ROMAR-595348 format. One line per 2 residues: number of its first residue (from 0); for each residue x, y, z of N, C-alpha, C, O. Coordinates in steps of 0.1 Angstrom, whole numbers. Example, Ala and Ser with C-alpha at 12.3 -4.5 7.8 and 13.67 -1.06 7.14 Angstrom:
0> 132,-57,78,123,-45,78,132,-33,78,142,-33,85; 128,-22,71,137,-11,71,129,0,79,134,11,80 $
END
This chain:
0> 1098,100,-504,1084,106,-509,1076,99,-518,1080,98,-529; 1063,94,-513,1055,89,-523,1049,100,-535,1044,111,-533 $
2> 1051,94,-545,1046,102,-555,1031,99,-560,1029,88,-565; 1020,108,-559,1007,106,-560,1002,112,-570,1006,123,-572 $
4> 991,105,-579,987,110,-588,969,110,-587,964,99,-583; 962,119,-592,948,122,-587,939,119,-602,941,128,-611 $
6> 932,112,-604,923,114,-616,909,122,-613,902,117,-605; 907,130,-618,893,138,-620,896,144,-607,890,139,-598 $
8> 907,157,-604,908,161,-593,898,174,-590,897,180,-579; 890,178,-603,880,186,-597,868,184,-593,861,194,-591 $
10> 864,174,-591,853,166,-583,857,172,-568,867,178,-564; 845,167,-561,847,171,-546,855,160,-538,861,163,-527 $
12> 856,149,-543,864,137,-538,879,141,-540,888,141,-531; 882,145,-553,895,149,-560,903,163,-553,915,165,-551 $
14> 892,171,-550,895,187,-541,898,181,-529,909,185,-525; 894,174,-524,895,170,-508,909,162,-508,917,166,-499 $
16> 914,153,-516,924,145,-519,937,155,-521,948,152,-516; 935,167,-530,944,173,-531,948,182,-516,959,185,-512 $
18> 936,185,-512,939,192,-498,945,187,-487,952,193,-478; 943,174,-487,952,164,-472,961,162,-478,970,166,-470 $
20> 966,156,-492,979,152,-496,988,166,-495,1000,165,-493; 981,178,-496,991,188,-497,998,190,-482,1009,196,-482 $
22> 992,185,-469,1002,184,-458,1004,170,-453,1008,169,-442; 1002,160,-462,1011,148,-460,1027,149,-457,1034,156,-465 $
24> 1031,144,-448,1046,145,-446,1056,136,-456,1068,138,-458; 1046,124,-462,1053,115,-468,1047,113,-483,1049,103,-490 $
26> 1042,122,-484,1034,122,-499,1035,133,-506,1039,141,-499; 1034,138,-520,1036,147,-528,1027,143,-538,1026,132,-541 $
28> 1019,156,-544,1012,153,-557,1019,154,-568,1025,165,-570; 1022,146,-576,1032,144,-589,1020,153,-603,1022,162,-610 $
30> 1010,146,-603,1001,150,-618,985,148,-610,981,139,-602; 981,157,-615,962,157,-614,959,158,-629,965,164,-638 $
32> 950,153,-629,941,151,-645,925,157,-640,921,158,-629; 916,160,-653,904,166,-651,904,173,-667,909,183,-670 $
34> 895,165,-674,891,165,-688,888,179,-690,894,183,-700; 878,190,-684,873,199,-690,882,210,-683,879,221,-687 $
36> 892,209,-675,898,221,-671,911,216,-675,920,220,-667; 915,208,-685,930,206,-688,936,218,-693,931,224,-703 $
38> 947,220,-687,957,231,-695,956,243,-679,965,250,-675; 945,243,-675,944,250,-663,952,249,-652,956,238,-650 $
40> 958,259,-643,966,257,-629,953,253,-622,942,257,-625; 956,244,-611,946,238,-604,940,253,-593,929,253,-589 $
42> 949,262,-590,947,274,-582,938,283,-591,933,293,-586; 935,280,-604,924,290,-609,913,286,-608,905,295,-610 $
44> 909,271,-606,895,264,-603,895,269,-587,885,275,-582; 904,265,-580,903,265,-566,912,270,-560,922,263,-557 $
46> 910,283,-558,923,292,-551,927,288,-539,939,291,-536; 921,281,-529,928,277,-517,938,266,-520,943,261,-510 $
48> 941,261,-533,949,250,-535,960,257,-544,968,250,-549; 961,270,-545,970,278,-554,986,272,-552,994,271,-562 $
50> 988,269,-540,998,271,-532,1007,254,-538,1019,252,-537; 998,245,-544,1003,233,-548,1009,235,-565,1017,227,-571 $
52> 1004,248,-570,1010,249,-583,1010,236,-592,1021,232,-597; 999,232,-593,997,220,-603,989,223,-617,978,227,-618 $
54> 996,220,-628,987,222,-640,979,210,-641,984,199,-638; 966,210,-646,956,201,-647,958,196,-660,957,205,-668 $
56> 960,183,-664,963,176,-677,952,168,-680,947,163,-671; 948,165,-690,939,155,-697,944,142,-694,935,134,-690 $
58> 953,140,-695,958,124,-688,970,124,-681,976,135,-682; 975,116,-673,987,117,-660,999,121,-670,1002,117,-681 $
60> 1005,131,-664,1019,136,-670,1028,132,-663,1038,135,-669; 1031,125,-653,1040,119,-645,1041,107,-640,1030,101,-639 $
62> 1052,101,-637,1050,86,-633,1047,88,-618,1051,98,-611; 1040,80,-613,1033,79,-597,1039,65,-590,1045,57,-596 $
64> 1036,64,-577,1037,53,-569,1024,49,-567,1020,37,-568; 1015,61,-562,1002,54,-561,991,65,-569,994,77,-571 $
66> 979,57,-573,970,66,-582,959,67,-575,955,57,-570; 952,77,-573,939,78,-567,928,82,-580,930,92,-585 $
68> 919,76,-583,908,77,-591,896,81,-586,889,75,-578; 892,95,-593,879,100,-588,868,98,-594,856,100,-590 $
70> 871,93,-605,862,91,-617,848,84,-614,848,76,-605; 838,87,-619,826,80,-618,827,64,-621,836,60,-629 $
72> 820,58,-615,820,43,-621,818,41,-637,811,48,-645; 827,30,-640,830,28,-655,839,36,-661,844,33,-672 $
74> 841,50,-654,846,59,-666,860,54,-668,864,53,-680; 868,50,-657,882,49,-660,888,36,-655,900,35,-652 $
76> 879,26,-654,886,12,-646,895,3,-659,901,-7,-655; 896,8,-674,905,2,-681,917,8,-680,927,2,-683 $
78> 918,22,-675,928,29,-674,937,26,-662,949,27,-662; 926,20,-650,937,20,-639,941,7,-639,952,5,-632 $
80> 936,-7,-645,943,-19,-644,955,-17,-655,965,-24,-653; 955,-8,-666,966,-6,-673,979,-2,-662,991,-6,-663 $
82> 975,7,-654,985,13,-641,987,2,-635,999,0,-633; 980,-6,-631,982,-18,-620,995,-27,-627,1004,-31,-620 $
84> 994,-29,-642,1002,-34,-650,1015,-28,-651,1024,-34,-657; 1018,-16,-645,1029,-10,-646,1037,-10,-633,1049,-8,-633 $
86> 1029,-14,-622,1034,-15,-608,1026,-8,-600,1027,-11,-588; 1019,1,-603,1014,13,-594,1003,8,-588,996,-1,-593 $
88> 1002,14,-573,992,8,-565,979,17,-565,979,29,-563; 967,11,-569,956,18,-573,947,22,-561,947,13,-553 $
90> 941,32,-556,932,30,-549,917,38,-556,915,50,-556; 909,30,-561,894,35,-569,885,40,-559,882,34,-549 $
92> 879,53,-563,872,58,-553,857,54,-557,849,53,-548; 853,50,-570,841,47,-577,840,32,-572,847,25,-564 $
94> 827,27,-578,820,18,-573,824,6,-581,819,-5,-579; 836,7,-590,837,-4,-598,843,-17,-590,840,-29,-593 $
96> 851,-15,-581,856,-27,-577,851,-30,-560,859,-34,-551; 842,-28,-559,836,-28,-544,826,-42,-544,826,-51,-535 $
98> 818,-42,-556,811,-57,-555,818,-69,-563,822,-68,-574; 817,-78,-556,825,-93,-558,817,-99,-570,823,-109,-577 $
100> 805,-94,-573,796,-105,-580,793,-94,-593,785,-84,-592; 800,-98,-604,798,-89,-617,784,-89,-621,781,-80,-628 $
102> 776,-97,-618,761,-98,-623,755,-89,-614,746,-82,-619; 757,-87,-601,750,-82,-594,756,-65,-596,747,-56,-595 $
104> 768,-61,-599,773,-48,-605,764,-47,-616,757,-36,-615; 762,-54,-626,752,-52,-638,741,-48,-634,736,-39,-641 $
106> 734,-54,-621,720,-55,-618,718,-38,-613,707,-32,-614; 727,-34,-608,725,-23,-601,733,-10,-606,730,2,-603 $
108> 743,-14,-614,748,0,-621,743,1,-637,746,11,-644; 737,-10,-640,732,-8,-652,740,-14,-665,736,-13,-677 $
110> 753,-19,-662,761,-20,-673,771,-31,-669,775,-33,-658; 775,-37,-681,786,-51,-681,796,-44,-672,797,-32,-672 $
112> 804,-53,-664,815,-48,-655,827,-47,-669,827,-55,-679; 835,-35,-666,844,-34,-674,858,-42,-676,865,-44,-686 $
114> 860,-45,-659,871,-55,-660,867,-64,-648,872,-63,-637; 859,-74,-651,858,-85,-639,868,-93,-637,868,-100,-627 $
116> 876,-93,-644,889,-101,-641,898,-99,-627,905,-106,-621; 893,-83,-626,901,-75,-611,892,-79,-598,897,-79,-587 $
118> 880,-83,-600,872,-83,-590,874,-93,-578,870,-89,-567; 881,-104,-578,889,-112,-570,899,-104,-562,901,-104,-550 $
120> 905,-97,-569,919,-95,-560,917,-80,-556,925,-75,-547; 905,-72,-562,908,-60,-551,900,-62,-539,890,-69,-538 $
122> 906,-53,-528,903,-55,-514,894,-40,-511,897,-29,-513; 883,-47,-507,874,-37,-500,880,-29,-489,882,-34,-478 $
124> 882,-14,-493,890,-7,-483,883,0,-471,887,11,-469; 876,-5,-464,871,-2,-452,884,-9,-441,885,-21,-438 $
126> 892,4,-438,903,-3,-429,902,-10,-417,911,-18,-413; 888,-7,-410,888,-10,-394,885,-27,-398,887,-36,-389 $
128> 881,-30,-410,875,-45,-411,886,-53,-417,889,-64,-412; 891,-46,-428,903,-53,-435,917,-46,-436,923,-43,-447 $
130> 920,-45,-424,933,-37,-422,945,-47,-430,953,-42,-438; 945,-59,-428,955,-68,-432,959,-70,-447,971,-70,-451 $
132> 945,-71,-456,942,-73,-469,947,-59,-474,956,-59,-482; 940,-47,-468,944,-35,-473,960,-33,-475,966,-30,-485 $
134> 966,-37,-462,983,-34,-463,990,-42,-472,1002,-39,-472; 986,-51,-480,993,-61,-489,985,-59,-504,987,-66,-514 $
136> 975,-50,-503,969,-49,-515,975,-40,-527,983,-31,-525; 972,-42,-540,978,-34,-549,966,-26,-556,968,-16,-562 $
138> 953,-33,-555,940,-26,-558,930,-25,-546,926,-34,-540; 927,-12,-544,920,-8,-532,905,-2,-535,906,10,-537 $
140> 895,-6,-535,881,-2,-536,876,5,-525,872,0,-515; 877,17,-527,874,25,-515,859,26,-513,852,27,-523 $
142> 853,25,-502,840,23,-500,833,36,-501,839,47,-499; 820,35,-503,809,43,-506,806,53,-489,806,49,-478 $
144> 804,65,-494,800,71,-481,790,67,-471,793,67,-459; 778,62,-477,767,58,-468,775,44,-462,777,43,-450 $
146> 778,33,-471,783,24,-466,792,22,-453,792,13,-445; 802,34,-456,811,34,-446,806,40,-433,814,40,-424 $
148> 795,44,-431,788,47,-417,779,38,-414,775,38,-403; 775,30,-422,764,18,-421,770,7,-414,767,3,-403 $
150> 781,3,-423,787,-9,-421,794,-8,-407,793,-17,-399; 803,4,-403,810,7,-392,798,3,-378,800,-3,-368 $
152> 785,11,-382,777,10,-372,770,-1,-367,765,-2,-355; 771,-12,-379,766,-24,-377,773,-33,-374,767,-43,-369 $
154> 786,-34,-375,798,-47,-379,797,-52,-366,795,-64,-365; 799,-46,-355,798,-50,-340,787,-58,-337,790,-69,-332 $
156> 773,-55,-338,764,-59,-336,762,-75,-342,758,-85,-336; 767,-73,-356,763,-85,-367,774,-97,-362,770,-108,-361 $
158> 787,-93,-359,797,-103,-356,793,-109,-345,794,-121,-344; 789,-101,-333,786,-106,-321,771,-115,-319,768,-121,-309 $
160> 761,-113,-332,749,-119,-332,741,-115,-322,734,-124,-317; 739,-104,-319,732,-95,-309,718,-92,-314,709,-91,-306 $
162> 716,-90,-327,705,-84,-336,700,-97,-343,707,-107,-343; 689,-95,-347,683,-106,-358,684,-95,-370,686,-83,-370 $
164> 683,-106,-381,687,-98,-394,679,-89,-403,683,-86,-414; 668,-85,-396,659,-79,-402,664,-63,-399,660,-60,-388 $
166> 672,-55,-405,675,-44,-405,671,-31,-415,668,-31,-427; 671,-21,-406,667,-4,-413,678,3,-414,683,6,-403 $
168> 684,8,-426,692,20,-422,684,31,-430,679,31,-442; 686,40,-421,679,55,-423,691,67,-423,697,73,-414 $
170> 693,67,-439,709,77,-437,707,89,-444,699,88,-454; 712,101,-441,712,113,-446,723,118,-449,731,117,-440 $
172> 727,123,-458,737,131,-465,737,145,-471,728,147,-479; 743,152,-468,747,168,-475,747,166,-488,749,155,-494 $
174> 745,177,-493,743,178,-509,759,173,-517,758,168,-528; 769,175,-512,783,172,-517,784,159,-521,792,156,-530 $
176> 775,148,-515,778,136,-516,769,135,-533,771,125,-539; 763,141,-537,758,139,-553,764,146,-559,759,151,-569 $
178> 778,150,-556,786,154,-568,785,171,-570,778,177,-562; 793,177,-579,794,194,-580,785,197,-590,785,191,-601 $
180> 777,205,-586,769,210,-596,753,205,-600,745,209,-608; 753,192,-589,740,182,-595,729,190,-588,719,193,-596 $
182> 728,195,-576,716,202,-569,718,218,-568,726,223,-560; 711,226,-576,714,240,-573,709,244,-556,703,236,-549 $
184> 712,257,-552,707,262,-542,694,262,-539,690,260,-527; 686,265,-551,671,267,-551,664,253,-547,654,252,-539 $
186> 671,241,-552,663,232,-550,668,225,-535,661,216,-530; 676,228,-531,682,220,-519,676,229,-504,670,223,-495 $
188> 679,242,-505,678,251,-492,661,248,-490,651,247,-497; 662,248,-476,650,246,-469,641,234,-479,632,236,-487 $
190> 647,223,-476,641,212,-486,649,196,-478,661,193,-477; 640,190,-476,642,174,-476,637,168,-485,626,170,-490 $
192> 646,156,-489,640,148,-499,646,132,-499,658,131,-499; 639,123,-499,643,112,-501,646,106,-514,639,109,-524 $
194> 655,96,-515,658,94,-530,660,79,-528,661,72,-518; 660,76,-542,663,59,-544,653,54,-537,658,43,-533 $
196> 643,53,-534,636,49,-525,631,32,-528,627,25,-519; 633,29,-537,634,17,-542,641,8,-542,638,-4,-543 $
198> 653,13,-540,668,3,-537,680,14,-540,679,21,-551; 689,16,-533,699,26,-535,713,14,-539,715,2,-535 $
200> 718,20,-546,728,8,-553,741,7,-542,750,0,-545; 742,14,-530,749,13,-522,747,-1,-513,756,-8,-508 $
202> 731,-1,-512,725,-14,-504,736,-25,-508,743,-29,-498; 738,-30,-517,745,-46,-521,757,-43,-511,759,-49,-501 $
204> 766,-31,-517,779,-29,-509,776,-32,-495,784,-40,-490; 767,-30,-488,765,-27,-473,762,-42,-469,769,-46,-459 $
206> 755,-49,-475,750,-59,-473,761,-71,-474,761,-81,-466; 770,-69,-487,781,-78,-489,790,-81,-478,794,-92,-474 $
208> 793,-65,-473,805,-66,-462,802,-73,-449,809,-81,-444; 787,-67,-444,782,-74,-431,782,-87,-432,786,-95,-423 $
210> 778,-91,-444,775,-108,-444,788,-115,-442,787,-126,-437; 801,-112,-445,815,-117,-440,816,-117,-429,823,-127,-424 $
212> 811,-109,-421,808,-110,-407,802,-125,-398,807,-131,-389; 790,-125,-406,784,-138,-401,778,-141,-413,767,-136,-417 $
214> 785,-151,-420,776,-157,-433,765,-167,-428,758,-172,-437; 763,-170,-415,753,-179,-413,740,-174,-413,730,-182,-411 $
216> 739,-162,-414,722,-153,-414,723,-143,-429,732,-136,-433; 711,-145,-434,708,-137,-446,700,-123,-443,688,-121,-442 $
218> 709,-115,-443,708,-102,-437,693,-94,-445,693,-95,-458; 686,-89,-441,673,-83,-447,673,-71,-445,669,-67,-434 $
220> 678,-63,-456,682,-45,-452,674,-39,-458,673,-40,-470; 667,-30,-450,660,-18,-458,666,-7,-458,668,-1,-447 $
222> 671,0,-469,682,10,-469,677,23,-475,675,23,-487; 676,34,-470,667,46,-475,675,59,-468,678,61,-456 $
224> 678,67,-482,686,78,-482,680,92,-485,673,93,-494; 684,102,-476,678,114,-479,688,124,-483,700,121,-482 $
226> 685,136,-488,694,147,-491,690,158,-480,678,160,-478; 697,165,-475,694,174,-465,703,185,-468,714,184,-473 $
228> 697,196,-465,703,209,-470,715,215,-462,714,225,-455; 724,209,-464,737,213,-459,751,207,-467,751,196,-472 $
230> 761,213,-467,771,211,-477,776,199,-474,777,192,-484; 781,193,-464,786,180,-464,782,176,-449,775,184,-442 $
232> 788,163,-445,783,153,-437,772,144,-437,761,147,-443; 773,134,-431,763,122,-431,764,114,-416,773,111,-409 $
234> 747,113,-416,741,106,-404,735,93,-408,727,92,-417; 739,82,-402,729,69,-407,725,65,-393,733,65,-384 $
236> 711,62,-392,703,56,-381,701,44,-385,694,41,-395; 706,33,-376,703,20,-381,691,14,-370,691,18,-358 $
238> 684,5,-374,678,-3,-363,674,-20,-366,669,-25,-376; 677,-25,-354,674,-38,-356,670,-45,-346,674,-41,-335 $
240> 662,-58,-346,653,-62,-334,668,-69,-325,679,-72,-330; 666,-70,-315,675,-75,-306,675,-91,-305,663,-96,-304 $
242> 684,-98,-305,683,-113,-300,688,-115,-288,700,-115,-284; 675,-118,-279,677,-119,-267,681,-130,-260,681,-133,-248 $
244> 684,-138,-273,692,-150,-265,708,-148,-264,715,-156,-258; 712,-138,-269,725,-132,-268,728,-122,-257,738,-121,-250 $
246> 718,-114,-257,719,-101,-246,705,-100,-243,695,-101,-251; 703,-99,-230,693,-92,-224,696,-87,-208,707,-86,-202 $
248> 684,-83,-203,689,-79,-188,686,-64,-185,683,-56,-194; 687,-64,-174,684,-47,-171,697,-38,-174,697,-26,-175 $
250> 708,-46,-175,720,-40,-179,725,-41,-194,737,-41,-197; 714,-41,-204,717,-47,-217,724,-34,-223,733,-37,-231 $
252> 720,-20,-221,729,-11,-229,746,-11,-223,755,-7,-230; 748,-17,-210,763,-18,-209,768,-28,-216,778,-27,-222 $
254> 760,-43,-215,764,-50,-225,768,-47,-237,780,-49,-239; 761,-40,-248,761,-35,-260,773,-25,-262,780,-25,-272 $
256> 774,-16,-250,787,-9,-252,797,-15,-250,808,-12,-256; 798,-24,-244,809,-34,-243,814,-43,-254,826,-46,-256 $
258> 805,-46,-260,808,-51,-275,811,-40,-285,820,-43,-293; 807,-30,-285,814,-18,-293,825,-15,-290,833,-13,-299 $
260> 829,-14,-279,843,-8,-274,853,-19,-278,863,-16,-284; 850,-32,-274,860,-43,-276,860,-46,-289,871,-52,-293 $
262> 851,-43,-299,854,-45,-313,861,-35,-319,871,-37,-327; 857,-22,-314,869,-11,-324,881,-10,-312,892,-5,-316 $
264> 880,-14,-302,896,-12,-294,901,1,-292,897,10,-284; 914,2,-300,920,15,-303,920,19,-317,930,23,-322 $
266> 910,17,-322,909,22,-338,912,36,-335,906,41,-326; 922,43,-342,924,59,-345,911,67,-350,910,79,-350 $
268> 901,59,-354,892,71,-363,878,64,-361,869,66,-369; 876,55,-350,862,51,-348,860,55,-329,867,51,-321 $
270> 848,65,-327,848,66,-312,835,64,-309,826,69,-314; 835,53,-299,822,50,-293,816,64,-283,821,68,-274 $
272> 804,68,-287,800,78,-280,789,75,-270,780,66,-273; 790,83,-257,777,81,-250,768,91,-251,758,91,-243 $
274> 768,102,-264,756,109,-264,754,109,-281,764,106,-288; 741,112,-286,738,111,-301,749,124,-309,749,136,-307 $
276> 758,117,-318,767,121,-320,761,131,-335,754,126,-343; 765,144,-336,761,152,-344,768,155,-360,780,154,-360 $
278> 764,157,-370,775,158,-383,785,165,-376,796,161,-373; 781,177,-374,795,186,-370,806,183,-358,816,189,-354 $
280> 799,172,-354,812,164,-344,825,159,-353,836,158,-348; 820,156,-365,829,150,-376,833,159,-390,838,155,-401 $
282> 829,171,-388,831,179,-401,845,180,-398,850,181,-387; 852,180,-411,867,181,-417,874,172,-411,886,173,-410 $
284> 866,159,-406,877,151,-400,877,138,-407,869,137,-416; 885,126,-404,885,111,-408,878,103,-397,879,91,-395 $
286> 872,108,-392,866,101,-376,852,97,-380,845,102,-389; 848,83,-370,836,80,-372,830,83,-359,838,82,-350 $
288> 818,87,-355,813,87,-344,801,75,-338,792,75,-347; 799,70,-331,789,57,-329,782,57,-316,787,56,-305 $
290> 770,58,-319,761,56,-303,753,44,-307,746,44,-317; 755,33,-299,746,22,-298,740,24,-285,746,27,-275 $
292> 727,22,-287,717,20,-277,706,14,-278,700,17,-288; 698,5,-269,686,-2,-270,675,3,-264,676,6,-252 $
294> 665,4,-273,653,8,-270,645,1,-261,635,-3,-267; 645,-3,-250,640,-12,-239,626,-15,-240,622,-26,-236 $
296> 616,-5,-248,604,-6,-248,600,-16,-261,592,-26,-261; 608,-13,-272,606,-22,-287,616,-33,-287,616,-39,-298 $
298> 624,-37,-278,637,-43,-277,643,-40,-291,644,-51,-298; 649,-30,-296,655,-28,-308,669,-21,-303,670,-15,-292 $
300> 681,-23,-311,690,-17,-312,688,-8,-322,683,-10,-332; 695,5,-318,695,17,-325,710,21,-324,717,23,-314 $
302> 714,23,-337,730,26,-337,730,39,-346,727,38,-358; 735,52,-338,736,63,-351,750,66,-351,758,68,-342 $
304> 752,65,-363,769,68,-370,768,80,-379,759,82,-388; 780,88,-375,784,100,-379,799,102,-389,810,99,-385 $
306> 796,105,-399,808,110,-407,807,119,-417,797,122,-424; 823,127,-419,820,137,-431,823,128,-443,834,123,-446 $
308> 812,128,-449,810,123,-463,822,124,-472,826,114,-478; 828,134,-473,838,137,-483,854,131,-477,864,130,-485 $
310> 854,128,-465,865,127,-460,865,110,-453,871,102,-460; 861,107,-444,860,94,-439,855,87,-448,860,77,-451 $
312> 842,93,-455,834,86,-468,842,88,-479,837,84,-489; 853,92,-480,858,93,-493,874,94,-493,882,85,-493 $
314> 877,109,-493,892,113,-494,899,110,-484,911,107,-485; 893,110,-471,904,106,-459,905,89,-458,914,84,-453 $
316> 894,84,-464,893,69,-460,906,63,-471,915,55,-468; 903,70,-487,914,66,-494,931,70,-489,941,64,-493 $
318> 931,79,-481,945,84,-479,949,73,-465,961,71,-463; 940,68,-458,944,60,-447,945,48,-451,952,41,-445 $
320> 938,42,-464,942,31,-470,957,29,-480,964,20,-482; 958,43,-484,972,46,-487,983,45,-478,992,37,-480 $
322> 981,53,-466,990,48,-456,997,36,-452,1009,32,-449; 983,29,-452,985,10,-449,993,5,-460,1000,-4,-458 $
324> 991,10,-473,997,0,-482,1011,3,-487,1017,-2,-497; 1017,11,-479,1030,17,-480,1037,17,-467,1047,23,-464 $
326> 1029,9,-458,1038,7,-444,1038,20,-437,1046,20,-427; 1031,31,-438,1030,43,-432,1023,43,-419,1015,33,-418 $
328> 1025,50,-408,1014,51,-397,1001,56,-404,1000,66,-411; 989,46,-400,976,46,-405,971,60,-407,965,65,-416 $
330> 975,65,-397,968,81,-393,976,93,-399,971,104,-398; 987,91,-405,996,98,-409,988,111,-420,984,110,-431 $
332> 986,121,-414,983,135,-424,967,134,-419,960,143,-424; 962,128,-412,945,126,-410,942,129,-396,931,127,-391 $
334> 952,136,-388,949,140,-375,944,155,-375,950,164,-381; 934,157,-369,927,168,-367,912,171,-360,902,163,-359 $
336> 913,183,-355,902,182,-347,889,188,-356,892,196,-365; 876,185,-353,867,189,-362,862,203,-364,860,207,-353 $
338> 859,213,-373,853,221,-376,840,227,-370,829,222,-374; 841,237,-360,829,241,-354,830,258,-355,841,264,-354 $
340> 815,267,-359,804,256,-362,804,256,-377,797,248,-383 $
END
């Protein structure tokens, strides 16, 4: 039985990790931390987790085989590297190890990278693209929620060269993506807002990973994010001009569907849809639903991608990575149908 630790269990991602791991047949939670709630039982703060009977501590109280860090960027990188030195496998859910270029990290996050010596070793944990590397990794950078939906939406098209490099990603997330307590009900209810309109820090993450699929092109990505008045869920609508030297003709939509189906094959958590997916189609699951379709009038590829931002976009992806890192079935503990309504 794997012994798991969660740093910052009281955030949304940490809570979801605890909930999913509670039903994992090959893992148990040994220790959880949270500075503001240290000394309290987890069930006092989250009654739905009371059966775990875990005391929140300020620092890790038990030895572990795998450590999940749900701290914000830069808050715990040094602590994670000390755990690596002790032989613990680490899955970091912050942005600290996602970008390979420390200068780019400073540009987007406003600080010097705390542990640049680990950037080359860290594996970007989008399992569908990096499965072999994740399986042998000891440090995994869990992807951001927006990049997860966006990269999965665009990866088949970029690899096949069927779109030109001028790409727009128009993404919308539930308020849980901003963290606990940031946006009160009165500010979000009956409201819709765009944010980070001059550049969202997830954009270089998207570009970095998509460029790996075809480094012969320099992708020009416009990435715009919106906050929508719902608890959770994320929908990314992606647009790019078709490269008609690669695909054309009256059956172009069939060609595109085949490219996407072949790319994802039997991936357990990616479904190529034949209808526009809704966020509720993936609510409470580790699934990503993708609809690729061509607007024949504008000769533009449209890809709609849906995930639950707290599961495939955070905790579920982290556990999917853990399963691979320890040689377990990739979908262990993650199977389940979506919630509705």
